[in-house]
CHARMM-style PDB file with segment names, atoms N, HN, CA, C and O in Angstrom:
ATOM      1  N   MET     1      -4.728  20.518 -17.513  1.00  0.00      PROA
ATOM      2  CA  MET     1      -4.627  20.067 -16.132  1.00  0.00      PROA
ATOM      3  C   MET     1      -6.037  19.960 -15.554  1.00  0.00      PROA
ATOM      4  O   MET     1      -6.836  20.890 -15.664  1.00  0.00      PROA
ATOM      5  N   THR     2      -6.325  18.840 -14.951  1.00  0.00      PROA
ATOM      6  HN  THR     2      -5.676  18.085 -14.861  1.00  0.00      PROA
ATOM      7  CA  THR     2      -7.636  18.664 -14.341  1.00  0.00      PROA
ATOM      8  C   THR     2      -7.653  19.247 -12.933  1.00  0.00      PROA
ATOM      9  O   THR     2      -6.607  19.583 -12.377  1.00  0.00      PROA
ATOM     10  N   ASP     3      -8.833  19.362 -12.373  1.00  0.00      PROA
ATOM     11  HN  ASP     3      -9.682  19.089 -12.825  1.00  0.00      PROA
ATOM     12  CA  ASP     3      -8.959  19.900 -11.020  1.00  0.00      PROA
ATOM     13  C   ASP     3      -8.361  18.972  -9.983  1.00  0.00      PROA
ATOM     14  O   ASP     3      -7.989  19.421  -8.899  1.00  0.00      PROA
ATOM     15  N   LEU     4      -8.256  17.659 -10.299  1.00  0.00      PROA
ATOM     16  HN  LEU     4      -8.557  17.295 -11.180  1.00  0.00      PROA
ATOM     17  CA  LEU     4      -7.694  16.718  -9.338  1.00  0.00      PROA
ATOM     18  C   LEU     4      -6.182  16.854  -9.222  1.00  0.00      PROA
ATOM     19  O   LEU     4      -5.584  16.329  -8.283  1.00  0.00      PROA
ATOM     20  N   ASN     5      -5.566  17.543 -10.153  1.00  0.00      PROA
ATOM     21  HN  ASN     5      -6.051  17.969 -10.916  1.00  0.00      PROA
ATOM     22  CA  ASN     5      -4.113  17.680 -10.169  1.00  0.00      PROA
ATOM     23  C   ASN     5      -3.680  19.004  -9.551  1.00  0.00      PROA
ATOM     24  O   ASN     5      -2.688  19.595  -9.977  1.00  0.00      PROA
ATOM     25  N   ARG     6      -4.416  19.467  -8.556  1.00  0.00      PROA
ATOM     26  HN  ARG     6      -5.222  18.986  -8.210  1.00  0.00      PROA
ATOM     27  CA  ARG     6      -4.108  20.737  -7.892  1.00  0.00      PROA
ATOM     28  C   ARG     6      -4.088  20.535  -6.383  1.00  0.00      PROA
ATOM     29  O   ARG     6      -4.456  19.467  -5.894  1.00  0.00      PROA
ATOM     30  N   GLY     7      -3.676  21.521  -5.669  1.00  0.00      PROA
ATOM     31  HN  GLY     7      -3.377  22.389  -6.066  1.00  0.00      PROA
ATOM     32  CA  GLY     7      -3.701  21.478  -4.213  1.00  0.00      PROA
ATOM     33  C   GLY     7      -2.691  20.504  -3.650  1.00  0.00      PROA
ATOM     34  O   GLY     7      -1.534  20.485  -4.069  1.00  0.00      PROA
ATOM     35  N   ILE     8      -3.133  19.688  -2.692  1.00  0.00      PROA
ATOM     36  HN  ILE     8      -4.073  19.704  -2.351  1.00  0.00      PROA
ATOM     37  CA  ILE     8      -2.213  18.794  -1.997  1.00  0.00      PROA
ATOM     38  C   ILE     8      -1.739  17.660  -2.897  1.00  0.00      PROA
ATOM     39  O   ILE     8      -0.668  17.098  -2.669  1.00  0.00      PROA
ATOM     40  N   MET     9      -2.530  17.315  -3.926  1.00  0.00      PROA
ATOM     41  HN  MET     9      -3.400  17.772  -4.111  1.00  0.00      PROA
ATOM     42  CA  MET     9      -2.162  16.247  -4.860  1.00  0.00      PROA
ATOM     43  C   MET     9      -1.497  16.856  -6.087  1.00  0.00      PROA
ATOM     44  O   MET     9      -1.859  16.523  -7.215  1.00  0.00      PROA
ATOM     45  N   GLU    10      -0.542  17.733  -5.882  1.00  0.00      PROA
ATOM     46  HN  GLU    10      -0.249  18.004  -4.965  1.00  0.00      PROA
ATOM     47  CA  GLU    10       0.067  18.477  -6.968  1.00  0.00      PROA
ATOM     48  C   GLU    10       1.310  17.754  -7.485  1.00  0.00      PROA
ATOM     49  O   GLU    10       2.436  18.180  -7.228  1.00  0.00      PROA
ATOM     50  N   PHE    11       1.097  16.665  -8.211  1.00  0.00      PROA
ATOM     51  HN  PHE    11       0.182  16.319  -8.419  1.00  0.00      PROA
ATOM     52  CA  PHE    11       2.188  15.982  -8.878  1.00  0.00      PROA
ATOM     53  C   PHE    11       1.643  15.321 -10.130  1.00  0.00      PROA
ATOM     54  O   PHE    11       0.438  15.109 -10.261  1.00  0.00      PROA
ATOM     55  N   LYS    12       2.527  15.002 -11.033  1.00  0.00      PROA
ATOM     56  HN  LYS    12       3.506  15.173 -10.927  1.00  0.00      PROA
ATOM     57  CA  LYS    12       2.104  14.430 -12.314  1.00  0.00      PROA
ATOM     58  C   LYS    12       1.450  13.071 -12.081  1.00  0.00      PROA
ATOM     59  O   LYS    12       2.005  12.224 -11.381  1.00  0.00      PROA
ATOM     60  N   GLY    13       0.297  12.867 -12.654  1.00  0.00      PROA
ATOM     61  HN  GLY    13      -0.154  13.555 -13.222  1.00  0.00      PROA
ATOM     62  CA  GLY    13      -0.416  11.607 -12.509  1.00  0.00      PROA
ATOM     63  C   GLY    13      -1.298  11.538 -11.281  1.00  0.00      PROA
ATOM     64  O   GLY    13      -1.761  10.456 -10.920  1.00  0.00      PROA
ATOM     65  N   ALA    14      -1.540  12.648 -10.638  1.00  0.00      PROA
ATOM     66  HN  ALA    14      -1.164  13.527 -10.931  1.00  0.00      PROA
ATOM     67  CA  ALA    14      -2.363  12.640  -9.421  1.00  0.00      PROA
ATOM     68  C   ALA    14      -3.810  12.287  -9.715  1.00  0.00      PROA
ATOM     69  O   ALA    14      -4.535  11.844  -8.824  1.00  0.00      PROA
ATOM     70  N   ASP    15      -4.239  12.481 -10.961  1.00  0.00      PROA
ATOM     71  HN  ASP    15      -3.650  12.841 -11.685  1.00  0.00      PROA
ATOM     72  CA  ASP    15      -5.620  12.177 -11.305  1.00  0.00      PROA
ATOM     73  C   ASP    15      -5.757  10.825 -12.000  1.00  0.00      PROA
ATOM     74  O   ASP    15      -6.793  10.537 -12.599  1.00  0.00      PROA
ATOM     75  N   SER    16      -4.716   9.993 -11.923  1.00  0.00      PROA
ATOM     76  HN  SER    16      -3.874  10.226 -11.436  1.00  0.00      PROA
ATOM     77  CA  SER    16      -4.804   8.674 -12.538  1.00  0.00      PROA
ATOM     78  C   SER    16      -5.633   7.738 -11.661  1.00  0.00      PROA
ATOM     79  O   SER    16      -5.714   7.918 -10.446  1.00  0.00      PROA
ATOM     80  N   LEU    17      -6.236   6.752 -12.284  1.00  0.00      PROA
ATOM     81  HN  LEU    17      -6.170   6.606 -13.271  1.00  0.00      PROA
ATOM     82  CA  LEU    17      -7.144   5.851 -11.572  1.00  0.00      PROA
ATOM     83  C   LEU    17      -6.471   5.103 -10.420  1.00  0.00      PROA
ATOM     84  O   LEU    17      -7.069   5.019  -9.348  1.00  0.00      PROA
ATOM     85  N   PRO    18      -5.268   4.557 -10.577  1.00  0.00      PROA
ATOM     86  CA  PRO    18      -4.647   3.854  -9.437  1.00  0.00      PROA
ATOM     87  C   PRO    18      -4.407   4.753  -8.216  1.00  0.00      PROA
ATOM     88  O   PRO    18      -4.597   4.321  -7.079  1.00  0.00      PROA
ATOM     89  N   VAL    19      -4.000   5.976  -8.449  1.00  0.00      PROA
ATOM     90  HN  VAL    19      -3.846   6.327  -9.373  1.00  0.00      PROA
ATOM     91  CA  VAL    19      -3.733   6.895  -7.337  1.00  0.00      PROA
ATOM     92  C   VAL    19      -5.035   7.273  -6.641  1.00  0.00      PROA
ATOM     93  O   VAL    19      -5.095   7.311  -5.412  1.00  0.00      PROA
ATOM     94  N   VAL    20      -6.070   7.549  -7.418  1.00  0.00      PROA
ATOM     95  HN  VAL    20      -6.021   7.518  -8.416  1.00  0.00      PROA
ATOM     96  CA  VAL    20      -7.365   7.901  -6.835  1.00  0.00      PROA
ATOM     97  C   VAL    20      -7.941   6.714  -6.069  1.00  0.00      PROA
ATOM     98  O   VAL    20      -8.483   6.885  -4.976  1.00  0.00      PROA
ATOM     99  N   ALA    21      -7.827   5.503  -6.639  1.00  0.00      PROA
ATOM    100  HN  ALA    21      -7.387   5.364  -7.526  1.00  0.00      PROA
ATOM    101  CA  ALA    21      -8.338   4.302  -5.968  1.00  0.00      PROA
ATOM    102  C   ALA    21      -7.572   4.041  -4.673  1.00  0.00      PROA
ATOM    103  O   ALA    21      -8.183   3.725  -3.652  1.00  0.00      PROA
ATOM    104  N   LEU    22      -6.257   4.168  -4.698  1.00  0.00      PROA
ATOM    105  HN  LEU    22      -5.761   4.425  -5.527  1.00  0.00      PROA
ATOM    106  CA  LEU    22      -5.453   3.947  -3.496  1.00  0.00      PROA
ATOM    107  C   LEU    22      -5.800   4.959  -2.414  1.00  0.00      PROA
ATOM    108  O   LEU    22      -5.911   4.601  -1.242  1.00  0.00      PROA
ATOM    109  N   SER    23      -5.970   6.205  -2.793  1.00  0.00      PROA
ATOM    110  HN  SER    23      -5.880   6.496  -3.746  1.00  0.00      PROA
ATOM    111  CA  SER    23      -6.337   7.236  -1.818  1.00  0.00      PROA
ATOM    112  C   SER    23      -7.705   6.938  -1.210  1.00  0.00      PROA
ATOM    113  O   SER    23      -7.901   7.080  -0.003  1.00  0.00      PROA
ATOM    114  N   GLY    24      -8.635   6.531  -2.044  1.00  0.00      PROA
ATOM    115  HN  GLY    24      -8.475   6.416  -3.025  1.00  0.00      PROA
ATOM    116  CA  GLY    24      -9.960   6.199  -1.544  1.00  0.00      PROA
ATOM    117  C   GLY    24      -9.947   5.024  -0.593  1.00  0.00      PROA
ATOM    118  O   GLY    24     -10.622   5.041   0.437  1.00  0.00      PROA
ATOM    119  N   ILE    25      -9.176   3.997  -0.935  1.00  0.00      PROA
ATOM    120  HN  ILE    25      -8.627   3.983  -1.771  1.00  0.00      PROA
ATOM    121  CA  ILE    25      -9.074   2.822  -0.062  1.00  0.00      PROA
ATOM    122  C   ILE    25      -8.446   3.196   1.277  1.00  0.00      PROA
ATOM    123  O   ILE    25      -8.902   2.745   2.327  1.00  0.00      PROA
ATOM    124  N   LEU    26      -7.412   4.012   1.240  1.00  0.00      PROA
ATOM    125  HN  LEU    26      -7.042   4.379   0.387  1.00  0.00      PROA
ATOM    126  CA  LEU    26      -6.767   4.440   2.484  1.00  0.00      PROA
ATOM    127  C   LEU    26      -7.728   5.248   3.356  1.00  0.00      PROA
ATOM    128  O   LEU    26      -7.789   5.044   4.568  1.00  0.00      PROA
ATOM    129  N   ILE    27      -8.466   6.150   2.750  1.00  0.00      PROA
ATOM    130  HN  ILE    27      -8.416   6.316   1.765  1.00  0.00      PROA
ATOM    131  CA  ILE    27      -9.389   6.984   3.515  1.00  0.00      PROA
ATOM    132  C   ILE    27     -10.526   6.152   4.097  1.00  0.00      PROA
ATOM    133  O   ILE    27     -10.855   6.290   5.275  1.00  0.00      PROA
ATOM    134  N   LEU    28     -11.136   5.281   3.270  1.00  0.00      PROA
ATOM    135  HN  LEU    28     -10.869   5.169   2.313  1.00  0.00      PROA
ATOM    136  CA  LEU    28     -12.233   4.442   3.752  1.00  0.00      PROA
ATOM    137  C   LEU    28     -11.747   3.443   4.802  1.00  0.00      PROA
ATOM    138  O   LEU    28     -12.471   3.147   5.752  1.00  0.00      PROA
ATOM    139  N   GLY    29     -10.541   2.927   4.643  1.00  0.00      PROA
ATOM    140  HN  GLY    29      -9.953   3.167   3.871  1.00  0.00      PROA
ATOM    141  CA  GLY    29      -9.977   2.023   5.637  1.00  0.00      PROA
ATOM    142  C   GLY    29      -9.750   2.714   6.973  1.00  0.00      PROA
ATOM    143  O   GLY    29     -10.011   2.143   8.031  1.00  0.00      PROA
ATOM    144  N   ALA    30      -9.266   3.939   6.915  1.00  0.00      PROA
ATOM    145  HN  ALA    30      -9.054   4.404   6.055  1.00  0.00      PROA
ATOM    146  CA  ALA    30      -9.044   4.696   8.151  1.00  0.00      PROA
ATOM    147  C   ALA    30     -10.365   4.999   8.852  1.00  0.00      PROA
ATOM    148  O   ALA    30     -10.455   4.921  10.077  1.00  0.00      PROA
ATOM    149  N   ILE    31     -11.385   5.343   8.076  1.00  0.00      PROA
ATOM    150  HN  ILE    31     -11.312   5.406   7.081  1.00  0.00      PROA
ATOM    151  CA  ILE    31     -12.699   5.608   8.660  1.00  0.00      PROA
ATOM    152  C   ILE    31     -13.263   4.348   9.297  1.00  0.00      PROA
ATOM    153  O   ILE    31     -13.795   4.391  10.406  1.00  0.00      PROA
ATOM    154  N   ALA    32     -13.148   3.216   8.589  1.00  0.00      PROA
ATOM    155  HN  ALA    32     -12.717   3.181   7.688  1.00  0.00      PROA
ATOM    156  CA  ALA    32     -13.644   1.947   9.132  1.00  0.00      PROA
ATOM    157  C   ALA    32     -12.895   1.574  10.406  1.00  0.00      PROA
ATOM    158  O   ALA    32     -13.504   1.114  11.371  1.00  0.00      PROA
ATOM    159  N   PHE    33     -11.576   1.768  10.416  1.00  0.00      PROA
ATOM    160  HN  PHE    33     -11.081   2.142   9.632  1.00  0.00      PROA
ATOM    161  CA  PHE    33     -10.788   1.475  11.612  1.00  0.00      PROA
ATOM    162  C   PHE    33     -11.241   2.328  12.791  1.00  0.00      PROA
ATOM    163  O   PHE    33     -11.374   1.826  13.907  1.00  0.00      PROA
ATOM    164  N   LEU    34     -11.476   3.607  12.550  1.00  0.00      PROA
ATOM    165  HN  LEU    34     -11.368   4.015  11.644  1.00  0.00      PROA
ATOM    166  CA  LEU    34     -11.899   4.491  13.633  1.00  0.00      PROA
ATOM    167  C   LEU    34     -13.280   4.115  14.160  1.00  0.00      PROA
ATOM    168  O   LEU    34     -13.528   4.199  15.363  1.00  0.00      PROA
ATOM    169  N   ILE    35     -14.178   3.704  13.273  1.00  0.00      PROA
ATOM    170  HN  ILE    35     -13.977   3.636  12.296  1.00  0.00      PROA
ATOM    171  CA  ILE    35     -15.510   3.291  13.717  1.00  0.00      PROA
ATOM    172  C   ILE    35     -15.415   2.031  14.568  1.00  0.00      PROA
ATOM    173  O   ILE    35     -16.032   1.954  15.631  1.00  0.00      PROA
ATOM    174  N   VAL    36     -14.648   1.046  14.112  1.00  0.00      PROA
ATOM    175  HN  VAL    36     -14.147   1.109  13.249  1.00  0.00      PROA
ATOM    176  CA  VAL    36     -14.486  -0.197  14.875  1.00  0.00      PROA
ATOM    177  C   VAL    36     -13.825   0.089  16.218  1.00  0.00      PROA
ATOM    178  O   VAL    36     -14.250  -0.439  17.245  1.00  0.00      PROA
ATOM    179  N   TRP    37     -12.791   0.919  16.215  1.00  0.00      PROA
ATOM    180  HN  TRP    37     -12.445   1.348  15.380  1.00  0.00      PROA
ATOM    181  CA  TRP    37     -12.098   1.248  17.451  1.00  0.00      PROA
ATOM    182  C   TRP    37     -13.034   1.973  18.427  1.00  0.00      PROA
ATOM    183  O   TRP    37     -13.018   1.700  19.627  1.00  0.00      PROA
ATOM    184  N   ALA    38     -13.847   2.898  17.904  1.00  0.00      PROA
ATOM    185  HN  ALA    38     -13.859   3.120  16.929  1.00  0.00      PROA
ATOM    186  CA  ALA    38     -14.771   3.635  18.768  1.00  0.00      PROA
ATOM    187  C   ALA    38     -15.825   2.706  19.363  1.00  0.00      PROA
ATOM    188  O   ALA    38     -16.167   2.830  20.539  1.00  0.00      PROA
ATOM    189  N   LEU    39     -16.340   1.778  18.562  1.00  0.00      PROA
ATOM    190  HN  LEU    39     -16.062   1.677  17.607  1.00  0.00      PROA
ATOM    191  CA  LEU    39     -17.338   0.837  19.072  1.00  0.00      PROA
ATOM    192  C   LEU    39     -16.739  -0.081  20.129  1.00  0.00      PROA
ATOM    193  O   LEU    39     -17.390  -0.381  21.129  1.00  0.00      PROA
ATOM    194  N   GLN    40     -15.513  -0.527  19.920  1.00  0.00      PROA
ATOM    195  HN  GLN    40     -14.984  -0.283  19.107  1.00  0.00      PROA
ATOM    196  CA  GLN    40     -14.870  -1.384  20.903  1.00  0.00      PROA
ATOM    197  C   GLN    40     -14.545  -0.624  22.190  1.00  0.00      PROA
ATOM    198  O   GLN    40     -14.564  -1.199  23.279  1.00  0.00      PROA
ATOM    199  N   SER    41     -14.250   0.654  22.060  1.00  0.00      PROA
ATOM    200  HN  SER    41     -14.235   1.121  21.175  1.00  0.00      PROA
ATOM    201  CA  SER    41     -13.952   1.446  23.246  1.00  0.00      PROA
ATOM    202  C   SER    41     -15.219   1.790  24.024  1.00  0.00      PROA
ATOM    203  O   SER    41     -15.209   1.806  25.255  1.00  0.00      PROA
ATOM    204  N   ALA    42     -16.297   2.063  23.316  1.00  0.00      PROA
ATOM    205  HN  ALA    42     -16.305   2.050  22.316  1.00  0.00      PROA
ATOM    206  CA  ALA    42     -17.531   2.467  23.962  1.00  0.00      PROA
ATOM    207  C   ALA    42     -18.281   1.281  24.553  1.00  0.00      PROA
ATOM    208  O   ALA    42     -18.889   1.385  25.619  1.00  0.00      PROA
ATOM    209  N   TYR    43     -18.234   0.164  23.857  1.00  0.00      PROA
ATOM    210  HN  TYR    43     -17.741   0.079  22.991  1.00  0.00      PROA
ATOM    211  CA  TYR    43     -18.943  -1.032  24.291  1.00  0.00      PROA
ATOM    212  C   TYR    43     -17.943  -2.172  24.406  1.00  0.00      PROA
ATOM    213  O   TYR    43     -17.012  -2.277  23.607  1.00  0.00      PROA
ATOM    214  N   ALA    44     -18.138  -3.012  25.389  1.00  0.00      PROA
ATOM    215  HN  ALA    44     -18.894  -2.926  26.038  1.00  0.00      PROA
ATOM    216  CA  ALA    44     -17.218  -4.142  25.585  1.00  0.00      PROA
ATOM    217  C   ALA    44     -17.532  -5.235  24.568  1.00  0.00      PROA
ATOM    218  O   ALA    44     -18.070  -6.287  24.914  1.00  0.00      PROA
ATOM    219  N   VAL    45     -17.191  -4.972  23.321  1.00  0.00      PROA
ATOM    220  HN  VAL    45     -16.754  -4.117  23.040  1.00  0.00      PROA
ATOM    221  CA  VAL    45     -17.432  -5.925  22.227  1.00  0.00      PROA
ATOM    222  C   VAL    45     -16.165  -6.717  21.993  1.00  0.00      PROA
ATOM    223  O   VAL    45     -15.079  -6.143  21.912  1.00  0.00      PROA
ATOM    224  N   GLY    46     -16.285  -7.999  21.886  1.00  0.00      PROA
ATOM    225  HN  GLY    46     -17.167  -8.466  21.951  1.00  0.00      PROA
ATOM    226  CA  GLY    46     -15.122  -8.848  21.605  1.00  0.00      PROA
ATOM    227  C   GLY    46     -14.343  -9.100  22.854  1.00  0.00      PROA
ATOM    228  OT1 GLY    46     -13.327  -9.795  22.819  1.00  0.00      PROA
TER     229      GLY     46
END
């Protein structure tokens, strides 16, 4: 068992490339959304 298959990602195949890539895309997308939202809220952009 690898270290990626522990904790909150405790299911079979949690350390597979598609799951890791999907998680990364979701996290980076959420961060990008929050940055864009914060900039639009702070400055009258768009």
